[in-house]
C-alpha positions as CSV (number, residue, x, y, z in Angstrom):
1,X,0.0,0.0,0.0
2,X,1.3,3.4,-1.0
3,X,0.4,5.8,1.9
4,X,1.2,9.5,2.3
5,X,0.3,11.9,5.1
6,X,0.1,15.6,4.1
7,X,-0.4,18.4,6.6
8,X,0.6,21.4,4.5
9,X,-1.7,23.2,2.0
10,X,1.4,24.1,0.1
11,X,2.0,20.5,-0.8
12,X,1.8,20.3,-4.7
13,X,-0.3,17.1,-4.5
14,X,-2.9,18.8,-2.3
15,X,-2.9,21.9,-4.5
16,X,-3.5,19.8,-7.6
17,X,-6.4,18.0,-5.9
18,X,-7.9,21.3,-4.8
19,X,-7.7,22.6,-8.3
20,X,-9.4,19.5,-9.5
21,X,-12.2,19.9,-6.9
22,X,-12.8,23.5,-7.9
23,X,-12.2,23.7,-11.6
24,X,-14.4,22.2,-14.3
25,X,-11.7,23.2,-16.8
26,X,-9.1,21.1,-14.9
27,X,-11.4,18.1,-14.6
28,X,-12.0,18.2,-18.4
29,X,-8.3,18.7,-19.1
30,X,-7.3,15.7,-17.0
31,X,-10.4,13.5,-17.6
32,X,-10.6,13.0,-13.8
33,X,-12.9,13.9,-11.0
34,X,-13.4,13.4,-7.2
35,X,-16.1,11.1,-5.7
36,X,-17.3,12.0,-2.2
37,X,-18.4,9.3,0.2
38,X,-18.5,5.5,0.4
39,X,-21.9,5.1,-1.3
40,X,-20.8,7.0,-4.5
41,X,-17.4,5.1,-4.5
42,X,-19.1,1.7,-4.2
43,X,-21.5,2.6,-7.1
44,X,-18.5,3.6,-9.2
45,X,-16.6,0.4,-8.3
46,X,-19.6,-1.8,-9.2
47,X,-19.3,-0.5,-12.8
48,X,-15.7,0.6,-13.4
49,X,-13.6,-1.1,-10.8
50,X,-11.1,0.5,-8.4
51,X,-10.3,4.2,-8.2
52,X,-6.9,5.8,-8.9
53,X,-6.4,7.1,-5.4
54,X,-8.1,7.5,-2.0
55,X,-8.1,10.7,0.1
56,X,-9.0,10.3,3.7
57,X,-9.4,12.7,6.6
58,X,-7.1,12.4,9.6
59,X,-8.9,11.1,12.7
60,X,-12.3,11.1,10.9
61,X,-13.4,7.6,9.9
62,X,-16.4,5.3,10.3
63,X,-16.7,1.6,10.1
64,X,-17.9,1.9,6.5
65,X,-14.9,4.1,5.6
66,X,-12.5,1.8,7.4
67,X,-13.9,-1.2,5.5
68,X,-13.4,0.5,2.2
69,X,-9.8,1.4,3.1
70,X,-9.0,-2.2,4.0
71,X,-10.8,-3.4,0.8
72,X,-8.7,-1.0,-1.3
73,X,-5.5,-1.6,0.5
74,X,-3.5,-1.8,-2.8
75,X,-4.7,1.7,-3.9
76,X,-2.5,4.7,-3.2
77,X,-3.9,6.5,-0.2
78,X,-3.4,10.1,0.9
79,X,-4.3,11.3,4.4
80,X,-4.8,15.0,5.0
81,X,-5.9,17.1,8.0
82,X,-9.6,17.5,8.7
83,X,-9.5,21.2,7.6
84,X,-7.7,20.3,4.3
85,X,-10.2,17.5,3.6
86,X,-13.1,20.0,4.1
87,X,-11.5,22.1,1.3
88,X,-11.7,19.2,-1.1
89,X,-15.2,17.9,-0.1
90,X,-18.3,19.5,-1.7
91,X,-20.5,18.9,1.4
92,X,-21.0,20.7,4.7
93,X,-20.4,17.5,6.7
94,X,-17.7,15.5,4.9
95,X,-17.8,11.8,5.0
96,X,-14.1,11.3,5.5
97,X,-13.3,9.6,2.2
98,X,-12.8,10.9,-1.4
99,X,-11.7,9.0,-4.4
100,X,-9.8,10.2,-7.5
101,X,-11.2,8.5,-10.6
102,X,-11.1,8.7,-14.3
103,X,-14.2,10.4,-15.7
104,X,-16.3,7.5,-17.2
105,X,-17.1,7.5,-20.9
106,X,-20.3,5.5,-21.6
107,X,-21.2,4.3,-25.1
108,X,-24.3,5.8,-26.7
109,X,-27.2,3.6,-27.7
110,X,-27.5,2.8,-31.4
111,X,-31.2,3.6,-31.5
112,X,-32.7,6.5,-29.6
113,X,-36.2,6.2,-28.2
114,X,-36.1,8.0,-24.9
115,X,-34.0,11.1,-24.6
116,X,-33.7,14.1,-22.2
117,X,-32.3,17.4,-23.4
118,X,-31.4,20.0,-20.8
119,X,-30.8,23.7,-21.6
120,X,-28.7,25.9,-19.3
121,X,-29.4,24.2,-16.0
122,X,-27.2,26.2,-13.6
123,X,-27.3,24.4,-10.3
124,X,-25.1,21.3,-10.2
125,X,-27.2,19.8,-7.4
126,X,-30.4,20.2,-9.6
127,X,-28.6,18.7,-12.5
128,X,-27.5,15.7,-10.5
129,X,-31.1,15.2,-9.3
130,X,-32.4,15.4,-12.8
131,X,-29.9,12.8,-14.0
132,X,-30.9,10.6,-11.1
133,X,-34.6,10.7,-12.1
134,X,-33.7,10.2,-15.7
135,X,-31.7,7.1,-15.0
136,X,-34.4,5.7,-12.7
137,X,-37.1,6.2,-15.4
138,X,-35.0,4.5,-18.2
139,X,-33.8,7.5,-20.2
140,X,-31.2,6.3,-22.7
141,X,-29.1,9.4,-22.9
142,X,-29.1,13.0,-21.6
143,X,-27.8,15.9,-23.7
144,X,-26.6,19.1,-22.0
145,X,-26.3,22.4,-23.7
146,X,-23.1,24.5,-23.6
147,X,-24.5,26.6,-20.7
148,X,-25.3,23.7,-18.4
149,X,-23.6,23.0,-15.2
150,X,-20.9,20.3,-15.4
151,X,-22.2,16.7,-15.0
152,X,-19.0,15.5,-13.4
153,X,-18.5,18.2,-10.7
154,X,-18.5,16.8,-7.1
155,X,-21.9,18.5,-6.4
156,X,-23.5,17.1,-9.5
157,X,-22.1,13.6,-8.8
158,X,-23.4,13.7,-5.2
159,X,-26.9,14.9,-6.5
160,X,-26.9,12.1,-9.1
161,X,-26.1,9.4,-6.6
162,X,-24.5,7.2,-9.2
163,X,-26.7,8.1,-12.2
164,X,-23.7,9.3,-14.2
165,X,-22.2,5.8,-13.9
166,X,-25.0,4.1,-15.8
167,X,-26.6,6.9,-17.9
168,X,-24.7,8.4,-20.9
169,X,-24.4,12.2,-20.5
170,X,-23.2,14.2,-23.5
171,X,-22.1,17.7,-22.5
172,X,-21.8,20.9,-24.7
173,X,-24.4,19.5,-27.1
174,X,-26.0,21.4,-29.9
175,X,-29.6,21.0,-28.8
176,X,-31.1,22.7,-31.8
177,X,-29.4,20.2,-34.2
178,X,-30.3,17.3,-32.0
179,X,-34.0,18.4,-31.8
180,X,-34.2,18.7,-35.6
181,X,-32.6,15.2,-36.1
182,X,-34.4,13.3,-33.4
183,X,-36.5,10.4,-35.0
184,X,-39.5,10.9,-32.7
185,X,-41.5,13.6,-30.9
186,X,-39.6,16.4,-29.3
187,X,-41.6,17.9,-26.4
188,X,-40.8,21.3,-25.1
189,X,-41.9,21.9,-21.5
190,X,-43.3,25.4,-21.1
191,X,-45.9,27.3,-19.0
192,X,-48.6,27.0,-21.7
193,X,-49.1,24.1,-24.1
194,X,-50.8,20.8,-24.5
195,X,-51.2,18.7,-21.4
196,X,-48.4,16.2,-20.7
197,X,-51.0,13.6,-19.8
198,X,-52.7,13.9,-23.3
199,X,-49.5,12.9,-25.1
200,X,-48.9,9.4,-26.5
201,X,-45.5,8.7,-24.9
202,X,-45.2,5.1,-26.1
203,X,-43.3,6.2,-29.2
204,X,-39.8,7.6,-29.4
205,X,-39.8,10.8,-27.4
206,X,-37.3,13.5,-26.3
207,X,-38.2,15.9,-23.4
208,X,-36.7,19.4,-23.6
209,X,-36.3,21.1,-20.1
210,X,-35.1,24.7,-19.8
211,X,-33.2,26.9,-17.3
212,X,-34.5,27.1,-13.7
213,X,-35.5,30.7,-14.1
214,X,-35.9,31.6,-17.8
215,X,-37.2,28.2,-19.1
216,X,-36.5,27.0,-22.6
217,X,-35.2,29.4,-25.2
218,X,-37.6,30.5,-27.9
219,X,-35.4,28.9,-30.5
220,X,-35.7,25.5,-28.9
221,X,-39.4,25.9,-28.3
222,X,-39.9,26.7,-32.0
223,X,-37.8,23.7,-33.0
224,X,-39.8,21.2,-30.9
225,X,-42.6,19.1,-32.3
226,X,-45.0,20.2,-29.5
227,X,-45.1,22.5,-26.5
228,X,-46.4,20.8,-23.4
229,X,-47.1,21.8,-19.8
230,X,-47.7,19.9,-16.6
231,X,-51.3,20.6,-15.3
232,X,-51.5,21.9,-11.7
233,X,-54.4,22.5,-9.4
234,X,-52.7,24.4,-6.6
235,X,-51.9,28.1,-6.4
236,X,-48.3,27.6,-7.6
237,X,-47.0,29.3,-10.7
238,X,-44.5,26.6,-11.7
239,X,-42.5,23.6,-10.7
240,X,-38.7,23.7,-10.5
241,X,-36.8,22.0,-13.3
242,X,-35.9,18.9,-11.3
243,X,-39.5,18.2,-10.3
244,X,-40.7,18.8,-13.9
245,X,-38.1,16.5,-15.2
246,X,-39.2,13.7,-12.8
247,X,-42.9,14.1,-13.7
248,X,-42.2,14.0,-17.4
249,X,-39.9,11.0,-17.5
250,X,-41.9,8.9,-15.1
251,X,-45.1,9.6,-17.1
252,X,-43.4,8.1,-20.1
253,X,-42.4,5.1,-18.0
254,X,-45.9,4.7,-16.6
255,X,-47.4,4.7,-20.1
256,X,-44.9,2.1,-21.3
257,X,-45.6,-0.2,-18.3
258,X,-49.3,-0.3,-19.1
């Protein structure tokens, strides 16, 4: 086992890890990211095998974390102080273990029948939640516009809870071109339109979901086959993007289960 104990923020290894934790450009350049917590690490290992490196917090471990450390005894392990670990972790209450991994590259399906297109989603936690719902409902691939939050940021990974390991995500996509070339219905979610529940979703379909505040751009709305909305009875103007995504993708799943 290769084990190092670092106590200085000036250490070049720690500085590189912090840069990776904070910079989407650095993550893309290296093709690497950090996973936070034993649950996310085990989900990764179930699909892709062992990580490149473990980072653990000095004096802060649980039975679950200790079990992982023993299980991955052959993996290079870096111990840092609690305060240094907090600088790398995306959560308020760190779990005590991080893993450095290569960013997964999942193959795209040959035939597209169930697609999600997301435009300019800003919050990485929201994005992770949307990816989690998409994976659970059987979406085949998710396309993200240039203005979307990064799918492989620590916060998006934590929100996705393993969704990125089983669901192909294509970043920096040209959603206009994809909408025009999709072989089935492309449904733009807006405030006014046909009811979601009146759509036949048993055919190939792509849902287009827009920015948390501004919604879908007018260009994407115009390019879509139909504009749809989610009927509501309460005195609420709209749903957030993550909730709308869940309702849409699970309505498609419901129709195909009947």
